[in-house]
Jmol script that loads the backbone (N, CA, C; Angstrom):
load data "model"
ATOM      1  N   MET A   1       2.739 158.046  26.909  1.00  0.00           N
ATOM      2  CA  MET A   1       3.830 157.461  27.378  1.00  0.00           C
ATOM      3  C   MET A   1       4.911 158.529  26.783  1.00  0.00           C
ATOM      4  N   LEU A   2       6.142 158.917  27.669  1.00  0.00           N
ATOM      5  CA  LEU A   2       6.985 159.870  27.151  1.00  0.00           C
ATOM      6  C   LEU A   2       8.317 158.876  26.955  1.00  0.00           C
ATOM      7  N   ILE A   3       8.753 158.919  25.744  1.00  0.00           N
ATOM      8  CA  ILE A   3      10.177 158.260  25.514  1.00  0.00           C
ATOM      9  C   ILE A   3      11.022 159.373  25.358  1.00  0.00           C
ATOM     10  N   GLU A   4      12.328 159.223  26.094  1.00  0.00           N
ATOM     11  CA  GLU A   4      13.424 160.088  25.876  1.00  0.00           C
ATOM     12  C   GLU A   4      14.232 159.704  24.825  1.00  0.00           C
ATOM     13  N   GLU A   5      14.463 160.810  24.021  1.00  0.00           N
ATOM     14  CA  GLU A   5      15.515 160.558  22.957  1.00  0.00           C
ATOM     15  C   GLU A   5      16.588 161.491  22.855  1.00  0.00           C
ATOM     16  N   THR A   6      17.652 160.880  22.671  1.00  0.00           N
ATOM     17  CA  THR A   6      19.020 161.783  22.736  1.00  0.00           C
ATOM     18  C   THR A   6      19.576 161.796  21.328  1.00  0.00           C
ATOM     19  N   GLN A   7      20.151 162.905  21.050  1.00  0.00           N
ATOM     20  CA  GLN A   7      20.718 163.017  19.749  1.00  0.00           C
ATOM     21  C   GLN A   7      21.837 162.084  19.428  1.00  0.00           C
ATOM     22  N   ASP A   8      22.555 161.612  20.504  1.00  0.00           N
ATOM     23  CA  ASP A   8      23.492 160.407  20.175  1.00  0.00           C
ATOM     24  C   ASP A   8      22.695 159.061  19.790  1.00  0.00           C
ATOM     25  N   ASP A   9      21.729 158.911  20.285  1.00  0.00           N
ATOM     26  CA  ASP A   9      21.156 157.580  20.240  1.00  0.00           C
ATOM     27  C   ASP A   9      19.549 157.662  19.830  1.00  0.00           C
ATOM     28  N   SER A  10      19.522 158.024  18.531  1.00  0.00           N
ATOM     29  CA  SER A  10      17.994 158.296  18.135  1.00  0.00           C
ATOM     30  C   SER A  10      17.127 157.171  17.977  1.00  0.00           C
ATOM     31  N   ASP A  11      17.760 155.900  17.766  1.00  0.00           N
ATOM     32  CA  ASP A  11      17.163 154.731  17.569  1.00  0.00           C
ATOM     33  C   ASP A  11      16.737 153.967  19.043  1.00  0.00           C
ATOM     34  N   ASP A  12      17.375 154.538  20.156  1.00  0.00           N
ATOM     35  CA  ASP A  12      17.056 153.768  21.419  1.00  0.00           C
ATOM     36  C   ASP A  12      15.629 154.059  22.074  1.00  0.00           C
ATOM     37  N   TRP A  13      14.789 154.728  21.397  1.00  0.00           N
ATOM     38  CA  TRP A  13      13.485 155.075  21.917  1.00  0.00           C
ATOM     39  C   TRP A  13      12.833 153.666  21.760  1.00  0.00           C
ATOM     40  N   MET A  14      13.054 152.752  20.588  1.00  0.00           N
ATOM     41  CA  MET A  14      12.388 151.745  20.547  1.00  0.00           C
ATOM     42  C   MET A  14      12.638 150.636  21.732  1.00  0.00           C
ATOM     43  N   THR A  15      13.886 150.695  22.073  1.00  0.00           N
ATOM     44  CA  THR A  15      14.552 149.733  23.244  1.00  0.00           C
ATOM     45  C   THR A  15      13.809 150.251  24.461  1.00  0.00           C
ATOM     46  N   GLU A  16      13.486 151.435  24.800  1.00  0.00           N
ATOM     47  CA  GLU A  16      12.824 151.830  25.823  1.00  0.00           C
ATOM     48  C   GLU A  16      11.287 151.539  25.854  1.00  0.00           C
ATOM     49  N   LEU A  17      10.859 151.640  24.704  1.00  0.00           N
ATOM     50  CA  LEU A  17       9.178 151.236  24.455  1.00  0.00           C
ATOM     51  C   LEU A  17       9.173 149.785  24.782  1.00  0.00           C
ATOM     52  N   LEU A  18      10.174 148.801  24.207  1.00  0.00           N
ATOM     53  CA  LEU A  18       9.929 147.568  24.332  1.00  0.00           C
ATOM     54  C   LEU A  18      10.075 146.994  25.833  1.00  0.00           C
ATOM     55  N   ARG A  19      10.772 147.833  26.534  1.00  0.00           N
ATOM     56  CA  ARG A  19      10.953 147.644  28.005  1.00  0.00           C
ATOM     57  C   ARG A  19       9.835 148.075  29.011  1.00  0.00           C
ATOM     58  N   SER A  20       8.957 148.701  28.458  1.00  0.00           N
ATOM     59  CA  SER A  20       7.829 149.321  29.187  1.00  0.00           C
ATOM     60  C   SER A  20       6.850 148.263  29.605  1.00  0.00           C
ATOM     61  N   PRO A  21       6.227 148.461  30.703  1.00  0.00           N
ATOM     62  CA  PRO A  21       5.392 147.322  31.321  1.00  0.00           C
ATOM     63  C   PRO A  21       4.209 147.095  30.278  1.00  0.00           C
ATOM     64  N   ILE A  22       3.882 147.793  29.560  1.00  0.00           N
ATOM     65  CA  ILE A  22       2.560 147.497  28.439  1.00  0.00           C
ATOM     66  C   ILE A  22       3.216 146.663  27.438  1.00  0.00           C
ATOM     67  N   PHE A  23       4.351 146.757  26.992  1.00  0.00           N
ATOM     68  CA  PHE A  23       4.835 146.012  25.871  1.00  0.00           C
ATOM     69  C   PHE A  23       5.530 144.661  26.395  1.00  0.00           C
ATOM     70  N   GLN A  24       5.871 144.736  27.726  1.00  0.00           N
ATOM     71  CA  GLN A  24       6.448 143.384  28.311  1.00  0.00           C
ATOM     72  C   GLN A  24       5.397 142.323  28.419  1.00  0.00           C
ATOM     73  N   ARG A  25       4.050 142.926  28.338  1.00  0.00           N
ATOM     74  CA  ARG A  25       2.970 141.683  28.452  1.00  0.00           C
ATOM     75  C   ARG A  25       2.543 141.097  27.300  1.00  0.00           C
ATOM     76  N   LEU A  26       2.861 141.805  26.127  1.00  0.00           N
ATOM     77  CA  LEU A  26       2.479 141.426  24.913  1.00  0.00           C
ATOM     78  C   LEU A  26       3.240 140.215  24.040  1.00  0.00           C
ATOM     79  N   PRO A  27       2.518 139.417  23.576  1.00  0.00           N
ATOM     80  CA  PRO A  27       3.434 138.330  22.591  1.00  0.00           C
ATOM     81  C   PRO A  27       4.292 139.039  21.869  1.00  0.00           C
ATOM     82  N   PRO A  28       5.377 138.615  21.359  1.00  0.00           N
ATOM     83  CA  PRO A  28       6.398 139.201  20.320  1.00  0.00           C
ATOM     84  C   PRO A  28       5.732 139.469  19.007  1.00  0.00           C
ATOM     85  N   THR A  29       4.758 138.465  18.593  1.00  0.00           N
ATOM     86  CA  THR A  29       4.168 139.018  17.298  1.00  0.00           C
ATOM     87  C   THR A  29       3.178 139.917  17.381  1.00  0.00           C
ATOM     88  N   ASN A  30       2.754 140.311  18.476  1.00  0.00           N
ATOM     89  CA  ASN A  30       1.847 141.391  18.626  1.00  0.00           C
ATOM     90  C   ASN A  30       2.749 142.831  18.724  1.00  0.00           C
ATOM     91  N   SER A  31       3.779 142.712  19.434  1.00  0.00           N
ATOM     92  CA  SER A  31       4.651 143.830  19.504  1.00  0.00           C
ATOM     93  C   SER A  31       5.171 144.255  18.063  1.00  0.00           C
ATOM     94  N   GLN A  32       5.588 143.337  17.418  1.00  0.00           N
ATOM     95  CA  GLN A  32       6.153 143.512  16.193  1.00  0.00           C
ATOM     96  C   GLN A  32       5.158 144.067  15.286  1.00  0.00           C
ATOM     97  N   LYS A  33       3.843 143.659  15.222  1.00  0.00           N
ATOM     98  CA  LYS A  33       2.707 144.223  14.463  1.00  0.00           C
ATOM     99  C   LYS A  33       2.468 145.816  14.734  1.00  0.00           C
ATOM    100  N   ILE A  34       2.602 145.903  16.050  1.00  0.00           N
ATOM    101  CA  ILE A  34       2.405 147.370  16.577  1.00  0.00           C
ATOM    102  C   ILE A  34       3.539 148.336  16.144  1.00  0.00           C
ATOM    103  N   LEU A  35       4.775 147.772  16.351  1.00  0.00           N
ATOM    104  CA  LEU A  35       5.934 148.609  15.864  1.00  0.00           C
ATOM    105  C   LEU A  35       5.918 148.970  14.364  1.00  0.00           C
ATOM    106  N   MET A  36       5.403 147.971  13.487  1.00  0.00           N
ATOM    107  CA  MET A  36       5.431 148.207  12.072  1.00  0.00           C
ATOM    108  C   MET A  36       4.364 149.186  11.629  1.00  0.00           C
ATOM    109  N   SER A  37       3.511 149.235  12.650  1.00  0.00           N
ATOM    110  CA  SER A  37       2.340 150.270  12.073  1.00  0.00           C
ATOM    111  C   SER A  37       2.455 151.604  12.789  1.00  0.00           C
ATOM    112  N   LEU A  38       3.463 151.903  13.455  1.00  0.00           N
ATOM    113  CA  LEU A  38       3.787 153.271  14.041  1.00  0.00           C
ATOM    114  C   LEU A  38       4.030 154.209  13.013  1.00  0.00           C
ATOM    115  N   GLU A  39       3.636 155.383  13.196  1.00  0.00           N
ATOM    116  CA  GLU A  39       3.863 156.505  12.265  1.00  0.00           C
ATOM    117  C   GLU A  39       4.060 157.825  13.121  1.00  0.00           C
ATOM    118  N   ALA A  40       5.003 158.514  12.660  1.00  0.00           N
ATOM    119  CA  ALA A  40       5.296 159.917  13.164  1.00  0.00           C
ATOM    120  C   ALA A  40       4.075 160.832  12.856  1.00  0.00           C
ATOM    121  N   VAL A  41       3.760 161.596  13.919  1.00  0.00           N
ATOM    122  CA  VAL A  41       2.739 162.507  13.762  1.00  0.00           C
ATOM    123  C   VAL A  41       3.167 163.878  14.338  1.00  0.00           C
ATOM    124  N   HIS A  42       3.098 164.937  13.783  1.00  0.00           N
ATOM    125  CA  HIS A  42       3.651 166.342  14.199  1.00  0.00           C
ATOM    126  C   HIS A  42       2.368 167.288  14.542  1.00  0.00           C
ATOM    127  N   PHE A  43       2.363 167.981  15.488  1.00  0.00           N
ATOM    128  CA  PHE A  43       1.501 168.847  15.889  1.00  0.00           C
ATOM    129  C   PHE A  43       1.972 170.404  16.128  1.00  0.00           C
ATOM    130  N   SER A  44       1.033 171.404  15.800  1.00  0.00           N
ATOM    131  CA  SER A  44       1.440 172.705  15.819  1.00  0.00           C
ATOM    132  C   SER A  44       1.464 173.229  17.420  1.00  0.00           C
ATOM    133  N   LYS A  45       2.175 174.247  17.814  1.00  0.00           N
ATOM    134  CA  LYS A  45       2.078 174.598  19.086  1.00  0.00           C
ATOM    135  C   LYS A  45       0.854 175.196  19.422  1.00  0.00           C
ATOM    136  N   GLY A  46       0.229 174.673  20.661  1.00  0.00           N
ATOM    137  CA  GLY A  46      -1.034 175.001  21.063  1.00  0.00           C
ATOM    138  C   GLY A  46      -2.067 174.132  20.614  1.00  0.00           C
ATOM    139  N   GLU A  47      -1.879 173.257  19.759  1.00  0.00           N
ATOM    140  CA  GLU A  47      -2.907 172.431  19.205  1.00  0.00           C
ATOM    141  C   GLU A  47      -3.256 171.387  20.341  1.00  0.00           C
ATOM    142  N   ILE A  48      -4.765 171.318  20.486  1.00  0.00           N
ATOM    143  CA  ILE A  48      -5.316 170.166  21.264  1.00  0.00           C
ATOM    144  C   ILE A  48      -5.058 168.788  20.772  1.00  0.00           C
ATOM    145  N   ILE A  49      -4.423 168.001  21.362  1.00  0.00           N
ATOM    146  CA  ILE A  49      -4.401 166.586  20.754  1.00  0.00           C
ATOM    147  C   ILE A  49      -5.283 165.712  21.448  1.00  0.00           C
ATOM    148  N   VAL A  50      -5.638 165.683  22.774  1.00  0.00           N
ATOM    149  CA  VAL A  50      -6.416 164.877  23.452  1.00  0.00           C
ATOM    150  C   VAL A  50      -7.445 165.668  24.390  1.00  0.00           C
ATOM    151  N   ASP A  51      -8.616 165.710  24.283  1.00  0.00           N
ATOM    152  CA  ASP A  51      -9.565 166.378  25.079  1.00  0.00           C
ATOM    153  C   ASP A  51     -10.035 165.493  26.072  1.00  0.00           C
ATOM    154  N   GLN A  52      -9.837 166.003  27.379  1.00  0.00           N
ATOM    155  CA  GLN A  52     -10.280 165.165  28.498  1.00  0.00           C
ATOM    156  C   GLN A  52     -11.775 164.758  28.628  1.00  0.00           C
ATOM    157  N   GLY A  53     -12.085 163.574  28.723  1.00  0.00           N
ATOM    158  CA  GLY A  53     -13.490 162.953  28.522  1.00  0.00           C
ATOM    159  C   GLY A  53     -13.853 162.481  27.377  1.00  0.00           C
ATOM    160  N   SER A  54     -13.039 162.827  26.357  1.00  0.00           N
ATOM    161  CA  SER A  54     -13.478 162.204  24.851  1.00  0.00           C
ATOM    162  C   SER A  54     -12.805 160.828  24.714  1.00  0.00           C
ATOM    163  N   MET A  55     -13.577 160.148  23.965  1.00  0.00           N
ATOM    164  CA  MET A  55     -13.085 158.780  23.704  1.00  0.00           C
ATOM    165  C   MET A  55     -11.855 158.907  22.832  1.00  0.00           C
ATOM    166  N   GLY A  56     -10.858 158.012  23.241  1.00  0.00           N
ATOM    167  CA  GLY A  56      -9.481 157.988  22.409  1.00  0.00           C
ATOM    168  C   GLY A  56      -9.536 157.000  21.351  1.00  0.00           C
ATOM    169  N   ASP A  57      -8.876 157.416  20.384  1.00  0.00           N
ATOM    170  CA  ASP A  57      -8.515 156.511  19.106  1.00  0.00           C
ATOM    171  C   ASP A  57      -7.127 156.154  19.121  1.00  0.00           C
ATOM    172  N   TYR A  58      -6.365 156.775  19.540  1.00  0.00           N
ATOM    173  CA  TYR A  58      -4.790 156.500  19.327  1.00  0.00           C
ATOM    174  C   TYR A  58      -4.135 156.387  20.618  1.00  0.00           C
ATOM    175  N   TYR A  59      -2.988 155.647  20.712  1.00  0.00           N
ATOM    176  CA  TYR A  59      -2.129 155.762  21.748  1.00  0.00           C
ATOM    177  C   TYR A  59      -0.892 156.428  21.273  1.00  0.00           C
ATOM    178  N   TYR A  60      -0.482 157.741  22.052  1.00  0.00           N
ATOM    179  CA  TYR A  60       0.809 158.447  21.552  1.00  0.00           C
ATOM    180  C   TYR A  60       1.938 158.186  22.466  1.00  0.00           C
ATOM    181  N   LEU A  61       2.947 158.161  21.765  1.00  0.00           N
ATOM    182  CA  LEU A  61       4.340 158.147  22.288  1.00  0.00           C
ATOM    183  C   LEU A  61       5.050 159.382  22.088  1.00  0.00           C
ATOM    184  N   ILE A  62       5.219 160.132  23.170  1.00  0.00           N
ATOM    185  CA  ILE A  62       5.819 161.419  23.078  1.00  0.00           C
ATOM    186  C   ILE A  62       7.251 161.234  23.025  1.00  0.00           C
ATOM    187  N   LYS A  63       8.167 161.746  21.997  1.00  0.00           N
ATOM    188  CA  LYS A  63       9.526 161.633  21.887  1.00  0.00           C
ATOM    189  C   LYS A  63      10.088 162.995  22.325  1.00  0.00           C
ATOM    190  N   LYS A  64       9.364 164.111  22.516  1.00  0.00           N
ATOM    191  CA  LYS A  64      10.117 165.243  23.094  1.00  0.00           C
ATOM    192  C   LYS A  64       9.255 165.734  23.957  1.00  0.00           C
ATOM    193  N   ARG A  65       9.668 166.537  24.936  1.00  0.00           N
ATOM    194  CA  ARG A  65       8.905 167.039  26.055  1.00  0.00           C
ATOM    195  C   ARG A  65       8.534 168.510  25.724  1.00  0.00           C
ATOM    196  N   ALA A  66       7.870 168.573  24.614  1.00  0.00           N
ATOM    197  CA  ALA A  66       7.442 169.885  24.151  1.00  0.00           C
ATOM    198  C   ALA A  66       5.832 169.982  24.114  1.00  0.00           C
ATOM    199  N   MET A  67       5.297 169.678  25.316  1.00  0.00           N
ATOM    200  CA  MET A  67       3.891 169.490  25.569  1.00  0.00           C
ATOM    201  C   MET A  67       3.498 170.005  26.827  1.00  0.00           C
ATOM    202  N   ARG A  68       2.198 170.283  26.916  1.00  0.00           N
ATOM    203  CA  ARG A  68       1.568 170.934  28.236  1.00  0.00           C
ATOM    204  C   ARG A  68       0.215 170.116  28.428  1.00  0.00           C
ATOM    205  N   VAL A  69       0.199 169.615  29.674  1.00  0.00           N
ATOM    206  CA  VAL A  69      -1.047 168.879  29.999  1.00  0.00           C
ATOM    207  C   VAL A  69      -1.968 169.526  31.075  1.00  0.00           C
ATOM    208  N   ASN A  70      -3.179 169.846  30.539  1.00  0.00           N
ATOM    209  CA  ASN A  70      -4.099 170.567  31.481  1.00  0.00           C
ATOM    210  C   ASN A  70      -5.189 169.519  31.805  1.00  0.00           C
ATOM    211  N   ALA A  71      -5.458 169.331  33.134  1.00  0.00           N
ATOM    212  CA  ALA A  71      -6.494 167.883  33.365  1.00  0.00           C
ATOM    213  C   ALA A  71      -7.301 168.714  34.494  1.00  0.00           C
ATOM    214  N   GLN A  72      -8.533 168.235  34.641  1.00  0.00           N
ATOM    215  CA  GLN A  72      -9.353 168.685  35.725  1.00  0.00           C
ATOM    216  C   GLN A  72      -9.540 167.562  36.643  1.00  0.00           C
ATOM    217  N   THR A  73      -9.912 167.770  37.905  1.00  0.00           N
ATOM    218  CA  THR A  73     -10.234 166.771  38.951  1.00  0.00           C
ATOM    219  C   THR A  73     -11.660 166.126  38.693  1.00  0.00           C
ATOM    220  N   ILE A  74     -11.847 165.159  39.333  1.00  0.00           N
ATOM    221  CA  ILE A  74     -13.355 164.899  39.176  1.00  0.00           C
ATOM    222  C   ILE A  74     -14.410 165.732  39.682  1.00  0.00           C
ATOM    223  N   ALA A  75     -14.146 166.475  40.836  1.00  0.00           N
ATOM    224  CA  ALA A  75     -14.892 167.541  41.304  1.00  0.00           C
ATOM    225  C   ALA A  75     -15.030 168.731  40.329  1.00  0.00           C
ATOM    226  N   GLN A  76     -14.017 169.174  39.571  1.00  0.00           N
ATOM    227  CA  GLN A  76     -14.083 170.159  38.754  1.00  0.00           C
ATOM    228  C   GLN A  76     -14.856 169.836  37.469  1.00  0.00           C
ATOM    229  N   CYS A  77     -14.999 168.551  37.178  1.00  0.00           N
ATOM    230  CA  CYS A  77     -15.594 167.895  36.005  1.00  0.00           C
ATOM    231  C   CYS A  77     -17.063 167.918  36.194  1.00  0.00           C
ATOM    232  N   LYS A  78     -17.454 167.556  37.609  1.00  0.00           N
ATOM    233  CA  LYS A  78     -18.964 167.493  37.812  1.00  0.00           C
ATOM    234  C   LYS A  78     -19.602 168.894  37.922  1.00  0.00           C
ATOM    235  N   ARG A  79     -18.685 169.903  38.165  1.00  0.00           N
ATOM    236  CA  ARG A  79     -19.305 171.419  38.215  1.00  0.00           C
ATOM    237  C   ARG A  79     -19.543 171.680  36.791  1.00  0.00           C
ATOM    238  N   ASP A  80     -18.747 171.395  36.080  1.00  0.00           N
ATOM    239  CA  ASP A  80     -19.056 171.731  34.602  1.00  0.00           C
ATOM    240  C   ASP A  80     -20.185 171.417  33.865  1.00  0.00           C
TER     241      ASP A  80
END
end "model"
wireframe off; spacefill off
backbone 0.3
color backbone group
């Protein structure tokens, strides 16, 4: 999920997150537990964060558009 953050309103990302469809379906107590457990994670340029086809452990909220996504189609995956 990509959350836009402006310099003027650095806390507004939480409002955007709470308005997202995935959080709209959660009971408030669950949303609160999730928000309290969030932690900032920083990655180096070029570092692979998620590898296509691998099992996911985390849900990432991207605060800055400093990423590149490479994905294969189903046909490409079958050839490999």
